[in-house]
All heavy atoms as an XYZ file, in Angstrom:
950
protein
N     113.050     34.646    -45.691
C     112.948     36.047    -45.270
C     112.108     36.907    -46.168
O     111.628     37.904    -45.796
C     114.395     36.619    -45.225
C     115.276     35.958    -44.161
C     116.712     36.563    -44.154
O     116.953     37.567    -44.851
N     117.562     36.001    -43.415
N     111.907     36.416    -47.421
C     111.149     37.189    -48.411
C     109.695     37.263    -47.938
O     109.139     36.308    -47.432
C     111.281     36.590    -49.782
C     110.685     35.176    -49.837
C     110.586     37.483    -50.845
N     109.121     38.469    -48.190
C     107.688     38.681    -47.887
C     106.948     38.479    -49.202
O     107.306     39.020    -50.227
C     107.458     40.051    -47.312
C     108.006     40.299    -45.920
C     107.740     41.675    -45.422
O     108.392     42.615    -45.916
N     106.793     41.823    -44.501
N     105.843     37.761    -49.144
C     105.032     37.470    -50.304
C     103.609     37.941    -50.160
O     103.017     37.862    -49.080
C     105.048     35.889    -50.520
C     106.371     35.225    -50.570
C     106.248     33.713    -50.692
C     107.194     35.735    -51.759
N     103.090     38.468    -51.262
C     101.716     38.972    -51.295
C     100.999     38.375    -52.447
O     101.392     38.633    -53.642
C     101.667     40.478    -51.323
C     100.207     40.937    -51.387
C     102.381     41.121    -50.091
N      99.936     37.634    -52.230
C      99.133     37.022    -53.312
C      97.946     37.948    -53.641
O      97.455     38.642    -52.757
C      98.623     35.619    -52.908
C      99.688     34.629    -52.534
C      99.905     34.604    -51.020
O      99.582     35.548    -50.371
O     100.315     33.522    -50.589
N      97.533     37.936    -54.879
C      96.378     38.679    -55.331
C      95.756     37.966    -56.503
O      96.318     37.083    -57.112
C      96.765     40.103    -55.702
O      97.698     40.087    -56.807
N      94.538     38.355    -56.896
C      93.843     37.838    -58.057
C      92.730     36.867    -57.772
O      92.080     36.449    -58.735
N      92.570     36.453    -56.537
C      91.570     35.517    -56.212
C      90.171     36.122    -56.361
O      89.948     37.346    -56.504
N      89.160     35.275    -56.365
C      87.788     35.749    -56.504
C      86.834     34.643    -56.707
O      87.118     33.489    -56.528
N      85.640     34.974    -57.092
C      84.530     34.049    -57.390
C      84.389     33.917    -58.853
O      84.244     34.880    -59.592
C      83.269     34.493    -56.761
C      81.969     33.679    -56.974
C      82.103     32.330    -56.400
C      80.771     34.414    -56.414
N      84.379     32.630    -59.305
C      84.137     32.380    -60.746
C      83.297     31.146    -60.907
O      83.326     30.212    -60.042
C      85.558     32.197    -61.379
C      86.309     31.001    -60.888
C      85.434     32.148    -62.935
N      82.621     31.025    -61.989
C      81.855     29.877    -62.303
C      82.684     28.762    -62.844
O      83.797     29.039    -63.415
C      80.733     30.175    -63.257
C      79.608     31.092    -62.764
C      78.531     31.238    -63.762
O      78.634     30.941    -64.937
N      77.399     31.801    -63.335
N      82.289     27.536    -62.678
C      82.998     26.392    -63.231
C      83.251     26.576    -64.756
O      82.360     27.044    -65.426
C      82.248     25.068    -63.003
N      84.447     26.287    -65.147
C      84.829     26.499    -66.537
C      85.487     27.841    -66.735
O      86.027     28.072    -67.904
N      85.460     28.712    -65.802
C      86.046     30.055    -65.965
C      87.463     30.043    -65.680
O      88.166     29.061    -65.486
N      88.038     31.268    -65.680
C      89.484     31.491    -65.516
C      89.810     32.554    -64.496
O      89.028     33.490    -64.275
C      90.144     31.891    -66.863
O      89.886     30.893    -67.894
N      90.948     32.424    -63.890
C      91.473     33.408    -62.982
C      93.041     33.427    -63.127
O      93.616     32.390    -63.467
C      91.152     33.121    -61.513
C      89.753     33.430    -61.068
C      89.547     32.902    -59.588
C      89.472     34.923    -61.085
N      93.597     34.521    -62.898
C      95.016     34.702    -62.883
C      95.487     35.230    -61.513
O      95.124     36.323    -61.126
C      95.522     35.613    -63.972
C      97.025     35.653    -64.144
C      97.468     36.521    -65.341
N      98.902     36.466    -65.615
C      99.453     35.588    -66.439
N      98.718     34.750    -67.153
N     100.755     35.628    -66.666
N      96.233     34.408    -60.828
C      96.758     34.794    -59.548
C      98.232     35.335    -59.689
O      98.921     34.940    -60.601
C      96.784     33.625    -58.545
C      95.484     32.821    -58.392
C      95.704     31.701    -57.357
C      94.344     33.763    -57.989
N      98.589     36.243    -58.796
C      99.853     36.863    -58.810
C     100.515     36.794    -57.460
O      99.840     37.016    -56.494
C      99.842     38.231    -59.382
O     101.135     38.809    -59.464
N     101.795     36.569    -57.427
C     102.507     36.566    -56.146
C     103.671     37.516    -56.336
O     104.446     37.420    -57.292
C     103.050     35.174    -55.813
S     104.196     35.103    -54.375
N     103.745     38.486    -55.479
C     104.760     39.526    -55.564
C     105.572     39.549    -54.288
O     105.076     39.415    -53.177
C     104.123     40.868    -55.779
N     106.888     39.809    -54.441
C     107.793     39.963    -53.325
C     107.567     41.334    -52.746
O     107.477     42.365    -53.475
C     109.231     39.766    -53.700
N     107.476     41.420    -51.480
C     107.258     42.694    -50.803
C     108.361     42.875    -49.709
O     108.613     41.970    -48.925
C     105.924     42.707    -50.103
O     105.696     43.984    -49.447
N     108.928     44.059    -49.708
C     109.991     44.318    -48.768
C     111.363     44.314    -49.460
O     111.468     44.400    -50.667
N     112.358     44.181    -48.644
C     113.704     44.270    -49.147
C     114.159     43.042    -49.964
O     114.994     43.163    -50.816
C     114.718     44.488    -47.994
C     114.829     43.322    -47.036
C     115.900     43.637    -45.986
N     115.576     44.750    -45.162
C     116.342     45.191    -44.160
N     117.496     44.561    -43.928
N     115.977     46.192    -43.433
N     113.600     41.890    -49.647
C     114.027     40.674    -50.236
C     113.433     40.441    -51.638
O     112.356     40.875    -51.929
C     113.723     39.448    -49.374
N     114.190     39.764    -52.471
C     113.754     39.323    -53.811
C     113.773     37.803    -53.903
O     114.633     37.168    -53.373
C     114.620     39.960    -54.841
O     114.354     39.380    -56.126
N     112.791     37.216    -54.606
C     112.851     35.812    -54.853
C     113.220     35.491    -56.321
O     112.866     34.375    -56.788
C     111.593     35.075    -54.443
C     110.257     35.586    -54.987
C     110.200     36.154    -56.273
C     109.093     35.377    -54.328
C     109.024     36.568    -56.757
C     107.880     35.852    -54.790
C     107.860     36.400    -56.046
N     113.903     36.375    -56.964
C     114.236     36.180    -58.369
C     115.208     35.004    -58.527
O     115.220     34.424    -59.622
C     114.861     37.483    -58.898
O     113.940     38.528    -58.953
N     115.913     34.672    -57.531
C     116.953     33.619    -57.677
C     116.609     32.433    -56.800
O     117.561     31.763    -56.319
C     118.281     34.241    -57.422
C     118.729     35.309    -58.360
C     118.616     36.628    -57.973
C     119.246     34.966    -59.586
C     118.961     37.654    -58.899
C     119.614     36.000    -60.483
C     119.502     37.308    -60.108
N     115.409     32.107    -56.643
C     114.983     31.014    -55.872
C     113.686     30.406    -56.460
O     112.938     31.128    -57.057
C     114.783     31.271    -54.365
C     113.748     32.343    -54.139
C     113.642     32.635    -52.667
O     113.230     31.786    -51.865
N     114.022     33.869    -52.255
N     113.470     29.126    -56.251
C     112.266     28.525    -56.789
C     111.044     29.051    -55.998
O     111.221     29.408    -54.774
C     112.483     27.019    -56.583
C     113.432     26.935    -55.484
C     114.389     28.101    -55.668
N     109.882     29.089    -56.646
C     108.686     29.549    -56.004
C     107.615     28.516    -56.366
O     107.562     27.975    -57.442
C     108.261     30.934    -56.514
C     106.935     31.328    -55.923
C     109.331     31.943    -56.209
N     106.701     28.337    -55.421
C     105.647     27.348    -55.571
C     104.290     27.902    -55.187
O     104.213     28.806    -54.409
C     105.894     26.069    -54.765
N     103.234     27.330    -55.726
C     101.876     27.658    -55.300
C     101.321     26.403    -54.639
O     101.454     25.306    -55.103
C     100.920     27.974    -56.498
C     101.151     29.343    -57.049
C     101.929     29.751    -58.102
C     100.500     30.549    -56.583
N     101.838     31.061    -58.320
C     101.014     31.613    -57.392
C      99.669     30.835    -55.540
C     100.592     32.925    -57.213
C      99.218     32.144    -55.345
C      99.695     33.199    -56.166
N     100.670     26.652    -53.471
C      99.942     25.616    -52.774
C      98.493     26.094    -52.586
O      98.191     27.276    -52.745
C     100.570     25.351    -51.388
C     101.852     24.570    -51.450
C     103.046     25.204    -51.816
C     101.894     23.240    -51.116
C     104.205     24.479    -51.845
C     103.055     22.507    -51.153
C     104.239     23.172    -51.530
N      97.658     25.141    -52.155
C      96.296     25.554    -51.852
C      95.750     24.727    -50.719
O      96.244     23.663    -50.406
C      95.370     25.417    -53.047
C      95.181     23.964    -53.518
C      94.369     23.918    -54.856
N      94.100     22.590    -55.315
C      93.558     22.306    -56.483
N      93.194     23.202    -57.293
N      93.383     21.024    -56.813
N      94.811     25.306    -49.983
C      94.290     24.628    -48.832
C      92.770     24.911    -48.664
O      92.379     26.068    -48.708
C      95.020     25.072    -47.545
C      94.684     24.273    -46.364
C      95.563     24.530    -45.184
O      96.287     25.604    -45.099
N      95.744     23.572    -44.262
N      92.009     23.854    -48.476
C      90.602     23.925    -48.162
C      90.405     23.639    -46.681
O      91.234     22.979    -46.035
C      89.814     22.943    -49.008
O      90.014     23.173    -50.420
N      89.290     24.097    -46.086
C      89.027     23.877    -44.690
C      89.100     22.353    -44.365
O      88.503     21.590    -45.018
C      87.653     24.486    -44.504
C      87.543     25.529    -45.474
C      88.225     24.982    -46.690
N      89.803     22.072    -43.321
C      89.903     20.708    -42.839
C      90.806     19.786    -43.682
O      90.883     18.578    -43.399
N      91.526     20.351    -44.670
C      92.374     19.552    -45.456
C      93.845     19.960    -45.418
O      94.114     21.115    -44.913
C      91.949     19.596    -46.921
C      90.517     19.061    -47.162
C      90.153     19.049    -48.626
C      91.017     17.990    -49.365
N      90.586     17.927    -50.849
N      94.749     19.136    -45.764
C      96.159     19.443    -45.801
C      96.417     20.494    -46.944
O      95.717     20.536    -47.927
C      96.961     18.203    -46.093
C      96.934     17.153    -44.997
C      97.808     17.464    -43.828
O      98.792     18.153    -44.062
O      97.538     16.951    -42.728
N      97.438     21.284    -46.695
C      97.882     22.152    -47.737
C      98.542     21.370    -48.823
O      99.470     20.635    -48.558
C      98.871     23.167    -47.141
C      99.222     24.328    -48.074
C      99.956     25.452    -47.345
N      99.051     26.065    -46.389
C      99.403     27.158    -45.749
N     100.543     27.756    -45.933
N      98.561     27.671    -44.845
N      98.069     21.508    -50.040
C      98.551     20.689    -51.117
C      99.214     21.417    -52.189
O      98.950     22.609    -52.495
C      97.322     19.888    -51.739
C      96.281     20.756    -52.454
C      95.293     19.944    -53.181
O      95.433     18.720    -53.372
O      94.251     20.546    -53.627
N     100.205     20.770    -52.762
C     100.979     21.343    -53.798
C     100.211     21.547    -55.103
O      99.392     20.762    -55.492
C     102.213     20.435    -54.102
C     102.999     20.791    -55.335
C     103.901     21.802    -55.339
C     102.798     20.022    -56.514
C     104.653     22.134    -56.400
C     103.605     20.373    -57.621
C     104.493     21.401    -57.586
N     100.482     22.675    -55.760
C      99.785     23.028    -56.982
C     100.727     23.121    -58.167
O     100.608     22.441    -59.191
C      98.974     24.315    -56.897
C      98.355     24.711    -58.227
C      97.890     24.233    -55.858
N     101.790     23.943    -58.020
C     102.731     24.193    -59.081
C     103.997     24.734    -58.527
O     104.030     25.384    -57.486
C     102.143     25.066    -60.181
N     105.095     24.569    -59.257
C     106.373     25.013    -58.897
C     107.133     25.550    -60.110
O     106.983     25.041    -61.192
C     107.137     23.983    -58.154
C     108.512     24.414    -57.568
C     109.250     23.173    -57.007
N     110.436     23.528    -56.321
C     111.667     23.647    -56.877
N     111.775     23.491    -58.240
N     112.747     24.022    -56.222
N     108.035     26.538    -59.855
C     108.871     26.993    -60.960
C     110.266     27.398    -60.407
O     110.364     27.854    -59.310
C     108.177     28.275    -61.641
C     108.948     28.677    -62.953
C     108.128     29.473    -60.673
C     108.207     29.679    -63.733
N     111.295     27.098    -61.233
C     112.604     27.422    -60.816
C     112.899     28.922    -60.951
O     112.050     29.662    -61.534
C     113.633     26.683    -61.650
O     113.539     26.992    -63.014
C     113.437     25.207    -61.510
N     113.979     29.406    -60.448
C     114.255     30.803    -60.534
C     114.401     31.286    -61.940
O     114.082     32.482    -62.257
C     115.574     31.138    -59.700
C     116.821     30.622    -60.405
C     117.436     29.412    -60.181
C     117.641     31.329    -61.344
N     118.558     29.313    -60.922
C     118.711     30.435    -61.671
C     117.530     32.586    -61.934
C     119.653     30.864    -62.570
C     118.509     32.891    -62.906
C     119.516     32.067    -63.170
N     114.868     30.430    -62.833
C     115.073     30.794    -64.212
C     113.798     30.660    -65.036
O     113.733     31.225    -66.167
C     116.206     29.951    -64.838
O     115.798     28.608    -64.955
N     112.865     29.949    -64.514
C     111.622     29.687    -65.244
C     111.756     28.536    -66.199
O     110.763     28.252    -66.958
N     112.932     27.867    -66.311
C     113.124     26.858    -67.208
C     112.550     25.506    -66.887
O     112.386     24.621    -67.737
N     112.211     25.317    -65.643
C     111.609     24.060    -65.115
C     110.342     24.352    -64.349
O     110.350     25.143    -63.456
C     112.636     23.267    -64.326
O     113.798     22.962    -65.069
C     112.015     21.943    -63.823
N     109.290     23.635    -64.713
C     108.033     23.756    -63.975
C     107.560     22.378    -63.604
O     107.930     21.374    -64.199
C     106.963     24.451    -64.818
O     106.761     23.768    -66.007
C     107.388     25.857    -65.110
N     106.713     22.342    -62.588
C     106.100     21.090    -62.109
C     104.662     21.373    -61.623
O     104.437     22.408    -61.022
C     106.980     20.516    -60.959
C     106.483     19.184    -60.442
C     107.317     18.645    -59.309
O     108.462     19.192    -59.147
O     106.881     17.698    -58.576
N     103.818     20.452    -61.962
C     102.409     20.639    -61.632
C     101.813     19.410    -60.956
O     102.244     18.301    -61.241
C     101.534     20.887    -62.849
C     101.960     22.153    -63.586
C     102.870     22.120    -64.638
C     101.372     23.359    -63.258
C     103.243     23.267    -65.281
C     101.692     24.513    -63.950
C     102.663     24.465    -64.978
O     103.037     25.639    -65.643
N     100.830     19.611    -60.100
C     100.125     18.502    -59.479
C      99.289     17.919    -60.657
O      98.815     18.659    -61.533
C      99.241     18.951    -58.361
N      99.047     16.622    -60.544
C      98.279     15.928    -61.587
C      96.874     16.512    -61.740
O      96.300     16.607    -62.814
C      98.171     14.457    -61.249
C      99.497     13.722    -61.479
O     100.386     14.233    -62.161
O      99.664     12.570    -60.940
N      96.340     17.018    -60.606
C      94.976     17.529    -60.642
C      94.807     18.820    -61.416
O      93.703     19.186    -61.787
C      94.449     17.769    -59.177
O      95.322     18.624    -58.552
N      95.915     19.531    -61.658
C      95.845     20.832    -62.356
C      96.592     20.806    -63.691
O      96.524     21.781    -64.420
C      96.333     21.986    -61.472
C      95.633     21.975    -60.139
C      97.805     21.908    -61.263
N      97.325     19.725    -63.953
C      98.111     19.685    -65.138
C      97.247     19.857    -66.409
O      96.210     19.234    -66.524
C      98.856     18.317    -65.196
C     100.050     18.300    -66.164
C     100.809     16.971    -65.968
C     101.399     16.914    -64.584
N     102.232     15.687    -64.374
N      97.711     20.723    -67.280
C      96.935     21.042    -68.514
C      95.950     22.136    -68.384
O      95.391     22.612    -69.403
N      95.660     22.550    -67.146
C      94.765     23.668    -66.866
C      95.422     24.851    -66.219
O      94.931     26.009    -66.488
C      93.617     23.183    -65.920
C      92.784     22.021    -66.468
C      91.591     21.737    -65.637
N      91.973     21.316    -64.293
C      91.692     21.986    -63.190
N      90.974     23.082    -63.259
N      92.038     21.515    -61.972
N      96.411     24.703    -65.460
C      97.074     25.813    -64.781
C      98.482     25.953    -65.443
O      99.174     25.016    -65.816
C      97.329     25.465    -63.300
C      96.095     25.448    -62.473
C      94.818     25.495    -63.013
C      96.157     25.415    -61.098
C      93.653     25.509    -62.261
C      95.000     25.429    -60.285
C      93.757     25.437    -60.890
N      98.941     27.204    -65.469
C     100.275     27.531    -65.990
C     100.956     28.477    -65.032
O     100.427     29.560    -64.685
C     100.186     28.149    -67.366
O      99.583     27.248    -68.275
C     101.617     28.462    -67.871
N     102.141     28.110    -64.579
C     102.904     28.963    -63.699
C     103.980     29.685    -64.494
O     104.594     29.067    -65.386
C     103.530     28.151    -62.515
C     104.198     29.124    -61.498
C     104.520     27.114    -62.997
C     104.571     28.446    -60.209
N     104.188     30.952    -64.205
C     105.198     31.709    -64.929
C     105.805     32.694    -63.960
O     105.244     33.035    -62.923
C     104.616     32.373    -66.136
O     103.604     33.327    -65.772
N     106.906     33.334    -64.351
C     107.525     34.352    -63.457
C     108.190     35.415    -64.361
O     108.606     35.205    -65.466
C     108.553     33.667    -62.506
C     109.881     33.225    -63.138
C     110.650     32.413    -62.095
N     110.878     33.195    -60.944
C     111.297     32.621    -59.755
N     111.570     31.322    -59.722
N     111.519     33.410    -58.706
N     108.223     36.578    -63.649
C     108.909     37.717    -64.255
C     109.976     38.160    -63.209
O     109.611     38.813    -62.251
C     108.024     38.859    -64.618
C     108.635     39.978    -65.336
O     109.865     40.176    -65.186
O     107.934     40.703    -66.065
N     111.209     37.720    -63.325
C     112.212     38.015    -62.349
C     112.502     39.480    -62.205
O     112.835     39.942    -61.110
C     113.480     37.263    -62.641
C     113.360     35.783    -62.436
O     112.473     35.317    -61.663
N     114.192     34.976    -63.057
N     112.342     40.231    -63.310
C     112.629     41.646    -63.217
C     111.574     42.369    -62.323
O     111.927     43.369    -61.674
C     112.596     42.252    -64.635
N     110.378     41.844    -62.317
C     109.298     42.431    -61.482
C     109.089     41.724    -60.122
O     108.308     42.128    -59.304
C     107.967     42.408    -62.203
C     107.987     43.219    -63.513
C     106.623     43.141    -64.200
C     106.620     43.983    -65.481
N     105.270     43.877    -66.137
N     109.857     40.628    -59.951
C     109.733     39.825    -58.746
C     108.329     39.319    -58.566
O     107.756     39.389    -57.469
C     110.214     40.575    -57.523
C     111.685     40.844    -57.508
O     112.459     40.052    -58.040
N     112.098     41.930    -56.850
N     107.726     38.834    -59.620
C     106.396     38.280    -59.522
C     106.340     36.822    -60.145
O     107.127     36.545    -61.022
C     105.386     39.161    -60.347
O     105.757     39.230    -61.721
C     105.290     40.554    -59.726
N     105.427     36.047    -59.556
C     105.169     34.771    -60.107
C     103.650     34.638    -60.238
O     102.930     34.906    -59.287
C     105.689     33.644    -59.110
C     105.218     32.272    -59.616
C     107.202     33.727    -59.043
N     103.149     34.240    -61.418
C     101.797     34.135    -61.716
C     101.287     32.719    -61.845
O     102.069     31.841    -62.142
C     101.448     34.876    -62.962
C     101.503     36.402    -62.860
O     101.801     36.898    -61.739
O     101.245     37.121    -63.845
N     100.038     32.503    -61.635
C      99.394     31.235    -61.807
C      98.133     31.458    -62.642
O      97.111     32.007    -62.164
C      99.044     30.558    -60.473
C      98.507     29.160    -60.629
C      99.574     28.164    -61.077
C      97.924     28.656    -59.330
N      98.213     31.148    -63.900
C      97.065     31.275    -64.825
C      96.207     29.991    -64.720
O      96.715     28.942    -64.949
C      97.507     31.474    -66.213
C      96.375     31.567    -67.245
C      95.479     32.762    -67.024
O      95.946     33.884    -66.950
N      94.146     32.543    -66.910
N      94.949     30.159    -64.362
C      94.113     29.002    -64.178
C      92.938     29.063    -65.152
O      92.231     30.093    -65.166
C      93.555     28.938    -62.683
C      94.672     29.021    -61.613
S      94.019     28.947    -59.940
C      93.062     30.497    -59.868
N      92.747     28.059    -65.853
C      91.635     27.928    -66.774
C      90.815     26.627    -66.517
O      91.279     25.749    -65.815
C      92.120     27.954    -68.265
C      92.913     26.663    -68.589
C      92.901     29.189    -68.577
C      93.237     26.541    -70.100
N      89.620     26.577    -67.055
C      88.765     25.408    -66.906
C      88.634     25.061    -65.427
O      88.744     23.910    -65.030
C      89.341     24.230    -67.709
O      89.397     24.543    -69.080
N      88.330     26.067    -64.647
C      88.268     25.868    -63.188
C      87.096     24.963    -62.795
O      86.072     24.965    -63.442
C      88.168     27.207    -62.502
C      89.517     27.969    -62.429
C      89.229     29.449    -62.084
C      90.398     27.351    -61.417
N      87.386     24.151    -61.790
C      86.416     23.198    -61.295
C      86.053     23.565    -59.787
O      86.836     24.187    -59.128
C      86.921     21.805    -61.315
C      87.408     21.379    -62.682
C      88.058     20.040    -62.642
C      88.607     19.557    -63.978
N      89.240     18.183    -63.878
N      84.884     23.133    -59.351
C      84.560     23.417    -57.952
C      85.562     22.863    -56.972
O      85.839     23.548    -55.944
C      83.164     22.736    -57.763
C      82.600     22.759    -59.098
C      83.739     22.597    -60.089
N      86.244     21.786    -57.278
C      87.255     21.218    -56.427
C      88.514     22.042    -56.336
O      89.377     21.730    -55.573
C      87.619     19.758    -56.794
C      87.903     19.602    -58.313
C      86.661     19.128    -59.065
O      85.571     19.650    -58.880
O      86.865     18.199    -59.883
N      88.622     23.090    -57.253
C      89.717     24.000    -57.193
C      89.530     25.049    -56.088
O      90.460     25.855    -55.828
C      89.932     24.682    -58.514
C      90.394     23.725    -59.649
O      91.249     22.844    -59.323
O      89.934     23.849    -60.731
N      88.365     25.102    -55.535
C      88.057     26.071    -54.471
C      89.017     25.860    -53.269
O      89.103     24.801    -52.765
C      86.591     25.962    -53.996
O      85.723     26.319    -55.135
C      86.319     26.913    -52.886
N      89.656     26.909    -52.930
C      90.654     26.861    -51.817
C      91.293     28.235    -51.590
O      91.094     29.119    -52.440
C      91.760     25.884    -52.135
N      92.020     28.344    -50.570
C      92.900     29.509    -50.404
C      94.232     29.162    -50.991
O      94.802     28.100    -50.695
C      93.100     29.893    -48.922
C      94.082     31.051    -48.794
C      91.762     30.257    -48.260
N      94.688     29.981    -51.892
C      95.921     29.728    -52.649
C      97.050     30.566    -52.019
O      96.914     31.761    -51.776
C      95.719     30.078    -54.118
C      94.994     29.052    -54.835
C      93.609     28.860    -54.684
C      95.604     28.201    -55.815
C      92.915     27.880    -55.361
C      94.897     27.255    -56.491
C      93.571     27.054    -56.288
O      92.874     26.112    -56.919
N      98.170     29.851    -51.819
C      99.279     30.445    -51.161
C     100.577     30.401    -52.062
O     100.772     29.380    -52.776
C      99.662     29.770    -49.880
C      98.607     29.783    -48.813
C      97.618     28.841    -48.745
C      98.591     30.840    -47.851
C      96.634     28.850    -47.722
C      97.624     30.875    -46.868
C      96.627     29.914    -46.815
O      95.678     29.935    -45.868
N     101.340     31.438    -52.002
C     102.594     31.475    -52.668
C     103.661     31.117    -51.623
O     103.612     31.556    -50.460
C     102.822     32.887    -53.224
S     104.417     33.049    -54.083
N     104.609     30.271    -51.972
C     105.675     29.801    -51.101
C     107.041     29.991    -51.729
O     107.224     29.783    -52.875
C     105.460     28.307    -50.736
N     107.960     30.366    -50.882
C     109.314     30.552    -51.325
C     110.289     30.135    -50.246
O     109.880     29.574    -49.275
C     109.584     32.041    -51.702
N     111.538     30.405    -50.397
C     112.619     29.974    -49.538
C     112.592     28.464    -49.346
O     112.507     27.893    -48.200
C     112.450     30.710    -48.153
N     112.732     27.780    -50.494
C     112.745     26.336    -50.471
C     113.988     25.839    -49.674
O     115.116     26.306    -49.881
C     112.854     25.866    -51.946
C     112.839     24.298    -52.043
C     111.953     23.428    -51.621
C     113.873     23.599    -52.791
N     112.336     22.181    -51.989
C     113.456     22.223    -52.740
C     115.007     23.923    -53.500
C     114.203     21.218    -53.327
C     115.735     22.928    -54.078
C     115.367     21.545    -53.999
N     113.752     24.957    -48.807
C     114.807     24.398    -47.924
C     115.475     23.184    -48.501
O     116.428     22.633    -47.910
C     114.221     24.027    -46.557
C     113.623     25.205    -45.773
C     112.781     24.718    -44.661
N     112.257     25.771    -43.779
C     111.253     25.666    -42.980
N     110.503     24.585    -43.011
N     110.955     26.659    -42.212
N     114.992     22.683    -49.567
C     115.449     21.425    -50.151
C     114.417     20.324    -49.843
O     113.456     20.595    -49.165
N     114.694     19.189    -50.364
C     113.732     18.076    -50.226
C     112.672     18.142    -51.295
O     112.771     18.809    -52.325
N     111.587     17.390    -51.075
C     110.498     17.297    -52.059
C     109.860     18.647    -52.328
O     109.498     19.413    -51.417
C     109.441     16.277    -51.586
N     109.652     18.935    -53.591
C     109.042     20.195    -53.952
C     107.624     20.285    -53.533
O     107.094     21.343    -53.345
C     109.117     20.318    -55.491
C     110.429     20.468    -56.118
C     111.646     20.380    -55.488
C     110.747     20.784    -57.478
N     112.708     20.550    -56.291
C     112.191     20.812    -57.585
C     109.978     21.012    -58.636
C     112.830     21.079    -58.779
C     110.612     21.281    -59.802
C     112.010     21.307    -59.919
N     106.961     19.138    -53.415
C     105.553     19.139    -53.119
C     105.216     19.160    -51.661
O     104.036     19.177    -51.276
C     104.918     17.875    -53.767
O     105.476     16.706    -53.252
N     106.190     19.126    -50.763
C     106.008     19.164    -49.356
C     105.978     20.571    -48.856
O     107.039     21.266    -48.982
C     107.063     18.273    -48.688
C     106.744     18.067    -47.212
O     106.041     18.825    -46.536
N     107.369     17.015    -46.704
N     104.868     21.005    -48.324
C     104.784     22.433    -47.832
C     105.761     22.736    -46.753
O     106.106     23.919    -46.544
C     103.315     22.719    -47.436
O     103.001     21.871    -46.322
N     106.156     21.753    -45.997
C     107.047     21.934    -44.904
C     108.499     22.320    -45.383
O     109.310     22.746    -44.618
C     107.194     20.655    -44.079
C     105.905     20.298    -43.343
C     106.093     19.129    -42.417
N     104.827     18.764    -41.792
C     104.725     17.713    -40.979
N     105.770     16.974    -40.664
N     103.552     17.438    -40.418
N     108.742     22.186    -46.666
C     110.053     22.498    -47.219
C     110.234     23.963    -47.710
O     111.168     24.222    -48.413
C     110.469     21.527    -48.328
C     110.592     20.125    -47.810
O     110.989     19.898    -46.637
N     110.354     19.071    -48.670
N     109.243     24.801    -47.377
C     109.292     26.180    -47.729
C     109.202     27.043    -46.494
O     108.353     26.773    -45.607
C     108.159     26.563    -48.662
C     108.225     25.835    -49.994
C     107.739     24.572    -50.151
C     108.811     26.432    -51.123
C     107.801     23.884    -51.339
C     108.949     25.787    -52.260
C     108.403     24.480    -52.417
O     108.481     23.825    -53.579
N     110.055     28.098    -46.410
C     110.095     28.826    -45.189
C     109.319     30.139    -45.246
O     109.040     30.685    -44.221
C     111.582     29.165    -44.887
N     108.969     30.641    -46.461
C     108.257     31.887    -46.579
C     106.927     31.677    -47.267
O     106.806     31.018    -48.291
C     109.127     32.883    -47.367
O     110.310     33.212    -46.741
N     105.901     32.314    -46.743
C     104.530     32.148    -47.239
C     103.791     33.503    -47.236
O     104.014     34.343    -46.384
C     103.708     31.176    -46.315
C     104.221     29.798    -46.391
C     105.205     29.286    -45.544
C     103.759     28.723    -47.188
N     105.416     27.930    -45.865
C     104.523     27.570    -46.840
C     102.822     28.593    -48.177
C     104.359     26.362    -47.547
C     102.603     27.450    -48.781
C     103.384     26.333    -48.495
N     102.947     33.626    -48.219
C     102.044     34.785    -48.234
C     100.837     34.519    -47.389
O     100.656     33.460    -46.766
N      99.928     35.469    -47.322
C      98.716     35.305    -46.494
C      97.617     34.599    -47.198
O      96.658     34.187    -46.606
C      98.261     36.727    -46.134
C      97.493     37.529    -47.195
C      98.447     38.138    -48.202
O      99.612     38.002    -48.165
N      97.812     38.851    -49.134
N      97.747     34.362    -48.461
C      96.768     33.609    -49.234
C      95.727     34.474    -49.928
O      95.429     35.575    -49.495
N      95.165     33.943    -51.023
C      94.083     34.618    -51.675
C      93.008     33.549    -52.020
O      93.316     32.459    -52.419
C      94.598     35.274    -53.004
O      93.539     35.988    -53.593
C      95.158     34.297    -54.011
N      91.762     33.899    -51.750
C      90.652     32.948    -51.837
C      90.236     32.808    -53.326
O      89.913     33.767    -54.014
C      89.486     33.411    -50.986
C      88.231     32.537    -51.115
C      88.446     31.235    -50.422
O      88.886     31.157    -49.312
N      88.085     30.153    -51.161
N      90.112     31.594    -53.739
C      89.501     31.213    -54.996
C      88.279     30.380    -54.774
O      88.358     29.339    -54.058
C      90.523     30.470    -55.900
C      89.826     29.927    -57.137
C      91.733     31.362    -56.261
N      87.134     30.825    -55.294
C      85.892     30.066    -55.099
C      85.356     29.810    -56.468
O      85.108     30.747    -57.285
C      84.911     30.850    -54.220
O      85.443     31.109    -52.964
C      83.681     29.991    -54.102
N      85.079     28.515    -56.771
C      84.553     28.160    -58.052
C      83.167     27.526    -57.802
O      83.032     26.516    -57.121
C      85.463     27.095    -58.765
C      84.934     26.793    -60.142
C      86.879     27.648    -58.859
N      82.161     28.167    -58.364
C      80.812     27.680    -58.222
C      80.422     26.774    -59.300
O      80.886     26.879    -60.438
C      79.851     28.850    -58.141
O      79.890     29.585    -59.368
N      79.498     25.817    -59.027
C      79.049     24.870    -59.978
C      77.840     25.350    -60.733
O      77.260     26.349    -60.365
C      78.778     23.522    -59.328
O      77.783     23.636    -58.325
């Protein structure tokens, strides 16, 4: 039921950095539920990027971004951020914030009920 709004996307050269933010919009809060970031390129499946528990004590990353991306949250502000460094052209995608985890595998996009509209990240070579 939570409404999500992503921001922070843009165009950056390879090796650069971007910080994405996901904010709850509307009456609902996701402070007490896990939140994940996914990304999708044209013609490809939506793929898992990172996940964080409601407390922020546990995080999980896709192997492709491990060591370069950092997910964090501020429950008081109802925001979840994704700090991305050392960006590569293959990171180019629309990035989505997902909430309302239904259970099951964290990396499966079908296990989340709430999605934002996405924010475009383009990394040039």
